[in-house]
KEDO-676126 format. One line per 4 residues: number of its first residue (from 1); their letters; for each residue x, y, z of N, C-alpha, C. Coordinates in Angstrom, 2 decimals, decimal comma, always signed. Atoms other than C-alpha are relative to their C-alpha. Layout:
// KEDO-676126
NUM) A) X:Y:Z:X:Y:Z:X:Y:Z; ...
This chain:
// KEDO-676126
1) XXXX) -0,38:-0,63:+1,25:+105,35:+72,39:+121,69:+0,02:-1,07:-1,09; +0,12:+0,99:+1,06:+104,46:+70,56:+118,50:+1,11:+0,10:-1,02; -1,01:+0,05:+1,06:+106,54:+69,67:+115,49:-0,10:+1,24:-0,89; +0,14:-1,18:+0,86:+105,08:+72,52:+113,45:+0,53:+1,26:+0,67
5) XXXX) -0,56:-1,16:-0,71:+106,01:+75,04:+116,13:+1,51:+0,00:-0,05; -1,46:+0,10:+0,06:+109,57:+73,78:+116,21:+0,50:+0,33:-1,40; -0,38:-0,31:+1,37:+109,77:+73,89:+112,42:-0,16:+1,49:-0,30; +0,24:-1,43:+0,25:+108,26:+77,39:+112,34:+1,11:+0,85:+0,61
9) XXXX) -1,00:-0,83:-0,67:+110,70:+78,82:+114,88:+1,39:-0,24:-0,56; -1,32:+0,25:+0,58:+113,72:+77,11:+113,36:+0,11:+0,63:-1,39; -0,02:-0,67:+1,32:+112,79:+78,34:+109,85:+0,05:+1,52:+0,15; -0,03:-1,44:-0,24:+112,18:+81,82:+111,25:+1,39:+0,45:+0,42
13) XXXX) -1,37:-0,35:-0,42:+115,57:+81,86:+112,97:+0,96:-0,09:-1,17; -0,86:+0,14:+1,18:+117,23:+80,60:+109,78:-0,20:+1,17:-0,95; +0,27:-1,13:+0,90:+115,51:+83,31:+107,72:+0,58:+1,29:+0,55; -0,53:-1,23:-0,58:+116,47:+86,08:+110,15:+1,53:+0,03:-0,01
17) XXXX) -1,47:+0,05:-0,01:+120,09:+84,97:+110,51:+0,54:+0,15:-1,42; -0,45:-0,12:+1,39:+120,43:+84,59:+106,75:-0,21:+1,41:-0,54; +0,24:-1,38:+0,45:+118,87:+88,01:+106,13:+1,03:+0,96:+0,59; -1,05:-0,83:-0,61:+121,33:+89,57:+108,58:+1,33:-0,23:-0,71
21) XXXX) -1,24:+0,30:+0,71:+124,17:+87,79:+106,79:+0,02:+0,61:-1,40; +0,06:-0,68:+1,31:+122,96:+89,21:+103,45:+0,53:+1,42:+0,13; -0,42:-1,38:-0,20:+123,53:+92,67:+104,86:+1,42:+0,11:+0,55; -1,29:-0,10:-0,67:+126,67:+91,92:+106,88:+1,17:-0,49:-0,84
25) XXXX) -1,07:+0,57:+0,80:+128,66:+90,02:+104,25:+0,58:+1,05:-0,94; -0,68:-0,96:+0,87:+131,23:+92,10:+102,38:+0,01:-0,44:-1,46; -0,06:+0,53:+1,36:+131,41:+89,83:+99,33:-1,41:-0,07:-0,58; +1,36:+0,01:+0,55:+128,38:+90,39:+97,03:-0,47:-1,38:-0,44
29) XXXX) +0,40:+1,35:+0,39:+128,41:+86,79:+95,78:-0,48:-0,78:+1,22; +0,44:+0,66:-1,23:+128,16:+85,53:+99,36:-1,35:+0,55:+0,46; +1,30:-0,58:-0,35:+125,28:+87,96:+99,95:-1,12:-0,65:-0,81; +1,01:+0,66:+0,84:+123,39:+86,42:+97,02:-0,24:-1,42:+0,48
33) XXXX) +0,18:+1,36:-0,50:+124,02:+82,94:+98,39:-0,79:-0,03:+1,31; +0,80:-0,08:-1,23:+122,68:+83,97:+101,81:-1,45:+0,33:-0,32; +1,37:-0,33:+0,40:+119,63:+85,43:+100,05:-0,73:-1,24:-0,50; +0,61:+1,26:+0,42:+119,00:+82,03:+98,48:-0,42:-0,82:+1,22
37) XXXX) +0,37:+0,70:-1,24:+119,00:+80,53:+102,00:-1,27:+0,62:+0,59; +1,23:-0,66:-0,48:+116,39:+83,15:+102,99:-1,20:-0,49:-0,79; +1,12:+0,46:+0,82:+114,21:+82,09:+100,05:-0,37:-1,45:+0,31; +0,32:+1,37:-0,39:+114,50:+78,43:+101,06:-0,77:-0,02:+1,33
41) XXXX) +0,71:-0,06:-1,29:+113,39:+79,33:+104,61:-1,43:+0,49:-0,21; +1,35:-0,50:+0,29:+110,43:+81,29:+103,24:-0,83:-1,09:-0,67; +0,73:+1,11:+0,62:+109,48:+78,31:+101,07:-0,40:-1,04:+1,04; +0,38:+0,89:-1,09:+109,54:+76,19:+104,21:-1,22:+0,51:+0,76
45) XXXX) +1,19:-0,59:-0,64:+107,06:+78,61:+105,78:-1,24:-0,23:-0,86; +1,14:+0,25:+0,89:+104,82:+78,25:+102,71:-0,48:-1,45:+0,13; +0,39:+1,40:-0,14:+104,88:+74,48:+103,11:-0,73:-0,21:+1,32; +0,71:+0,10:-1,27:+103,90:+74,84:+106,76:-1,41:+0,57:-0,07
49) XXXX) +1,32:-0,58:+0,18:+100,95:+76,96:+105,61:-0,87:-0,78:-0,99; +0,70:+0,84:+0,96:+99,84:+74,17:+103,22:-0,14:+0,70:-1,35; -0,02:-0,68:+1,30:+100,72:+76,32:+100,19:+1,19:-0,54:-0,80; -1,11:+0,66:+0,68:+102,91:+73,87:+98,29:+0,32:+0,66:-1,34
53) XXXX) -0,21:-0,65:+1,29:+102,40:+75,62:+94,95:+0,82:+1,28:+0,16; -0,76:-1,23:-0,23:+103,64:+78,94:+96,34:+1,43:-0,30:+0,41; -1,36:+0,38:-0,41:+106,64:+77,19:+97,90:+0,85:-0,36:-1,23; -0,74:+0,41:+1,20:+107,67:+75,63:+94,58:+0,23:+1,19:-0,92
57) XXXX) -0,16:-1,18:+0,85:+107,05:+78,85:+92,65:+1,04:+0,94:+0,60; -1,01:-0,83:-0,66:+109,11:+80,76:+95,22:+1,40:-0,54:-0,28; -1,31:+0,58:+0,27:+112,00:+78,34:+94,75:+0,40:+0,15:-1,46; -0,33:-0,06:+1,42:+111,79:+78,28:+90,97:+0,27:+1,43:-0,45
61) XXXX) -0,11:-1,37:+0,50:+111,26:+81,99:+90,37:+1,07:+0,78:+0,74; -0,93:-0,85:-0,73:+113,19:+83,67:+93,16:+1,36:-0,66:+0,20; -1,29:+0,63:-0,28:+115,87:+81,20:+94,25:+0,66:-0,49:-1,28; -0,58:+0,44:+1,27:+116,33:+80,04:+90,67:+0,32:+1,14:-0,92
65) XXXX) -0,20:-0,97:+1,08:+115,83:+82,72:+88,06:+0,54:+1,34:+0,48; -0,41:-1,34:-0,45:+116,17:+85,97:+90,01:+1,42:-0,02:+0,56; -1,34:+0,05:-0,56:+119,28:+84,85:+91,89:+1,05:-0,22:-1,07; -0,93:+0,14:+1,11:+120,94:+83,75:+88,65:+0,23:+1,35:-0,67
69) XXXX) -0,16:-1,34:+0,57:+120,26:+87,21:+87,25:+0,84:+0,88:+0,91; -0,83:-0,78:-0,93:+121,72:+88,80:+90,41:+1,47:-0,38:-0,14; -1,39:+0,42:+0,12:+124,86:+86,69:+90,06:+0,62:+0,49:-1,30; -0,52:-0,51:+1,26:+125,24:+87,65:+86,39:+0,29:+1,49:+0,08
73) XXXX) -0,22:-1,44:-0,13:+124,86:+91,33:+87,22:+1,22:+0,29:+0,86; -1,16:-0,21:-0,87:+127,39:+91,09:+90,05:+1,29:-0,33:-0,73; -1,20:+0,37:+0,73:+129,86:+89,30:+87,82:+0,31:+0,97:-1,14; -0,22:-0,96:+1,08:+129,36:+91,77:+84,96:+0,49:+1,35:+0,54
77) XXXX) -0,40:-1,30:-0,56:+129,79:+94,79:+87,24:+1,42:-0,03:+0,52; -1,36:+0,15:-0,51:+133,10:+93,42:+88,59:+0,22:+0,91:+1,20; -0,07:-0,83:-1,20:+132,63:+94,91:+92,04:+1,28:-0,27:+0,77; -1,23:+0,08:-0,79:+135,98:+95,56:+93,67:-0,07:+1,03:+1,11
81) XXXX) -0,01:-0,97:-1,09:+136,56:+97,26:+96,99:+0,92:+1,17:-0,32; -0,90:-1,10:+0,35:+139,35:+99,35:+95,41:-0,72:+1,08:-0,80; +0,71:-0,98:+0,82:+136,90:+101,02:+93,01:-1,20:+0,60:+0,72; +1,16:-0,50:-0,74:+134,24:+101,63:+95,66:+0,30:+1,41:+0,53
85) XXXX) -0,26:-1,36:-0,47:+133,91:+105,35:+96,37:-0,18:+0,10:+1,52; +0,09:-0,22:-1,43:+134,39:+106,58:+99,91:-1,26:+0,79:+0,32; +1,22:-0,71:-0,40:+131,22:+107,67:+101,68:+0,38:+1,08:+1,00; -0,34:-1,07:-0,93:+131,31:+110,98:+103,45:-0,77:-0,18:+1,31
89) XXXX) +0,56:+0,13:-1,34:+130,33:+111,46:+107,09:-1,49:+0,26:+0,03; +1,43:-0,33:+0,00:+126,92:+113,02:+106,32:-0,85:-1,15:-0,54; +0,74:+1,15:+0,54:+125,84:+110,01:+104,25:-0,07:-1,12:+1,03; +0,02:+1,02:-1,05:+126,84:+107,64:+107,05:-0,97:+0,38:+1,11
93) XXXX) +0,91:-0,47:-1,04:+124,95:+109,77:+109,57:-1,46:-0,13:-0,44; +1,37:+0,14:+0,52:+121,84:+109,85:+107,35:-0,43:-1,46:-0,02; +0,31:+1,43:-0,01:+122,02:+106,05:+107,01:-0,29:-0,50:+1,40; +0,22:+0,43:-1,39:+122,27:+105,59:+110,77:-1,34:+0,52:+0,50
97) XXXX) +1,27:-0,59:-0,46:+119,33:+107,95:+111,42:-1,19:-0,71:-0,65; +1,12:+0,65:+0,67:+117,09:+106,36:+108,77:-0,14:-1,46:+0,45; +0,07:+1,37:-0,49:+117,99:+102,84:+109,92:-0,57:-0,07:+1,41; +0,53:-0,05:-1,36:+117,29:+103,77:+113,55:-1,49:+0,28:+0,02
101) XXXX) +1,44:-0,27:+0,02:+113,91:+105,26:+112,68:-0,78:-1,18:-0,55; +0,66:+1,20:+0,47:+113,01:+102,15:+110,67:-0,09:-1,04:+1,11; +0,00:+0,93:-1,13:+113,98:+100,05:+113,70:-1,06:+0,37:+1,02; +1,03:-0,44:-0,95:+111,75:+102,16:+115,98:-1,41:-0,27:-0,53
105) XXXX) +1,31:+0,28:+0,61:+108,83:+101,81:+113,55:-0,31:-1,49:+0,09; +0,22:+1,45:-0,09:+109,29:+98,03:+113,45:-0,33:-0,43:+1,42; +0,30:+0,32:-1,40:+109,33:+97,88:+117,25:-1,42:+0,40:+0,35; +1,37:-0,43:-0,31:+106,10:+99,89:+117,45:-1,04:-0,89:-0,69
109) XXXX) +0,92:+0,91:+0,69:+104,44:+97,62:+114,86:-0,10:-1,32:+0,74; +0,01:+1,27:-0,74:+105,45:+94,51:+116,80:-0,76:+0,15:+1,31; +0,73:-0,22:-1,26:+104,15:+96,00:+120,06:-1,50:+0,11:-0,23; +1,43:-0,16:+0,25:+100,81:+96,93:+118,50:-0,63:-1,30:-0,49
113) XXXX) +0,57:+1,25:+0,48:+100,42:+93,48:+116,95:-0,05:-1,08:+1,06; +0,04:+0,99:-1,07:+100,83:+91,67:+120,26:-1,44:-0,30:+0,37; +1,41:+0,22:-0,31:+97,13:+92,17:+120,94:-0,67:-0,86:-1,06; +0,61:+0,76:+1,08:+96,24:+90,73:+117,55:+0,50:-1,44:-0,03
117) XXXX) -0,55:+1,35:+0,05:+98,46:+87,66:+118,05:-0,80:-0,96:+0,87; +0,80:+0,86:-0,87:+96,10:+86,35:+120,72:-1,19:-0,60:-0,75; +1,12:+0,50:+0,78:+93,36:+85,93:+118,12:+0,52:-1,01:-1,02; -0,43:+1,00:+0,98:+93,56:+82,86:+115,92:-0,87:+0,11:-1,24
121) XXXX) +0,72:-0,06:+1,26:+92,58:+82,76:+112,29:-0,90:-1,23:-0,13; +0,93:+1,10:+0,20:+89,58:+80,65:+111,44:+0,13:-0,50:-1,43; -0,15:+0,62:+1,30:+90,29:+78,30:+108,56:-1,12:-1,01:-0,16; +1,16:+0,87:+0,16:+87,22:+76,60:+107,20:+0,36:-1,33:-0,66
125) XXXX) -0,42:+1,24:+0,62:+88,97:+74,06:+104,99:+1,51:+0,02:-0,19; -1,44:+0,10:+0,12:+92,50:+72,83:+104,38:+0,53:+0,20:-1,40; -0,40:-0,14:+1,39:+92,61:+73,68:+100,68:+0,40:+1,42:-0,38; -0,24:-1,41:+0,27:+93,65:+77,31:+101,01:+1,17:+0,22:-0,95
129) XXXX) -1,18:-0,28:+0,80:+97,12:+77,15:+99,45:+0,18:-0,92:-1,20; -0,16:+0,95:+1,10:+96,49:+74,47:+96,84:-0,27:+0,67:-1,34; +0,05:-0,60:+1,33:+96,65:+75,12:+93,10:-1,44:+0,20:-0,48; +1,39:-0,09:+0,46:+92,96:+74,46:+92,41:-0,70:+1,21:+0,60
133) XXXX) +0,63:-1,12:-0,68:+91,75:+76,97:+94,98:+0,64:+1,31:-0,43; -0,70:-1,21:+0,43:+94,41:+79,51:+94,01:-0,41:+0,40:-1,41; +0,41:-0,29:+1,38:+93,50:+79,25:+90,32:-1,42:+0,52:-0,09; +1,39:-0,46:+0,02:+89,77:+79,63:+90,98:-0,11:+1,43:+0,51
137) XXXX) +0,06:-1,36:-0,55:+90,28:+82,72:+93,13:+0,68:+0,99:-0,94; -0,76:-0,91:+0,85:+92,86:+84,23:+90,78:-0,75:+0,33:-1,28; +0,63:-0,23:+1,30:+90,87:+83,80:+87,57:-1,50:+0,29:+0,09; +1,40:-0,38:-0,15:+87,37:+84,39:+88,99:-0,14:+1,37:+0,67
141) XXXX) +0,18:-1,23:-0,76:+87,63:+87,14:+91,60:+1,01:+1,09:-0,38; -1,07:-0,98:+0,25:+90,92:+88,81:+90,58:+0,47:-0,03:-1,45; -0,38:+0,08:+1,41:+90,87:+88,52:+86,78:+0,55:+1,33:-0,50; -0,41:-1,32:+0,51:+91,13:+92,26:+86,05:+1,36:+0,43:+0,60
145) XXXX) -1,34:-0,35:-0,51:+94,05:+92,96:+88,48:+1,10:-0,90:-0,55; -0,98:+0,91:+0,56:+95,82:+89,87:+87,13:+0,38:+0,43:-1,41; -0,28:-0,45:+1,36:+95,50:+91,12:+83,55:+0,72:+1,34:-0,01; -0,67:-1,30:-0,07:+96,53:+94,66:+84,52:+1,46:-0,18:+0,40
149) XXXX) -1,40:+0,24:-0,39:+99,65:+93,33:+86,25:+0,79:-0,62:-1,15; -0,73:+0,56:+1,15:+100,56:+91,31:+83,13:+0,32:+1,09:-1,02; -0,28:-1,12:+0,90:+100,25:+94,47:+81,01:+1,11:+0,87:+0,57; -1,05:-0,78:-0,65:+102,41:+96,31:+83,54:+1,37:-0,67:-0,18
153) XXXX) -1,26:+0,72:+0,20:+105,10:+93,60:+83,34:+0,45:+0,08:-1,46; -0,34:-0,10:+1,42:+104,96:+93,66:+79,53:+0,55:+1,37:-0,33; -0,50:-1,36:+0,28:+105,39:+97,44:+79,44:+1,36:+0,23:+0,66; -1,32:-0,12:-0,64:+108,32:+97,17:+81,90:+1,06:-0,70:-0,83
157) XXXX) -0,97:+0,69:+0,85:+110,03:+94,63:+79,64:+0,30:+0,80:-1,26; -0,21:-0,82:+1,19:+109,50:+96,81:+76,57:+0,83:+1,23:+0,35; -0,78:-1,16:-0,44:+110,83:+99,81:+78,50:+1,45:-0,35:+0,25; -1,39:+0,42:-0,25:+113,93:+97,87:+79,58:+0,73:-0,24:-1,32
161) XXXX) -0,64:+0,22:+1,31:+114,61:+96,85:+75,97:+0,29:+1,33:-0,67; -0,20:-1,32:+0,62:+114,17:+100,45:+74,74:+1,14:+0,75:+0,68; -1,07:-0,70:-0,73:+116,44:+101,85:+77,47:+1,35:-0,66:-0,27; -1,26:+0,70:+0,18:+119,09:+99,15:+76,97:+0,47:-0,03:-1,43
165) XXX) -0,38:+0,07:+1,42:+119,10:+99,40:+73,16:+0,98:+1,12:-0,32; -0,99:-0,99:+0,43:+122,11:+101,17:+71,69:-0,53:+0,73:-1,22; +0,46:-0,80:+1,16:+121,58:+103,92:+69,12:+0,54:-0,56:-1,29
């Protein structure tokens, strides 16, 4: 077992445990902090895949900016357990059924992908995740989807300003 295998499995275990803690923690601030740990583990996976640019962007955008916004929203909402409404029995039952069916779907996907895990990906060069290659592919082959997504983000920002604006 090589060093990369050990790093991969330890980062995977860290990501899974942290993701479970995001859901299991009662305090919303602690959930956000566990989510930051998940993002660090995912960035470690990007580094193992030789995608250093994606790792840094993941840390800056998600672990930095998005998590700060989550913390501000949590602090502004002032989430207390005393103000939390009680959930009725039917909602709990629906949550258990939908969670169980999602779990069964995930198990079936993992079982069907076991055959595919035996095949290895053929990588022709080691420059797949680097900025130069990413930029060439993004701005040559995927220019139109990139521009459409920027227009979509711009319209979402304008919509958020219009909805949040007071009369």
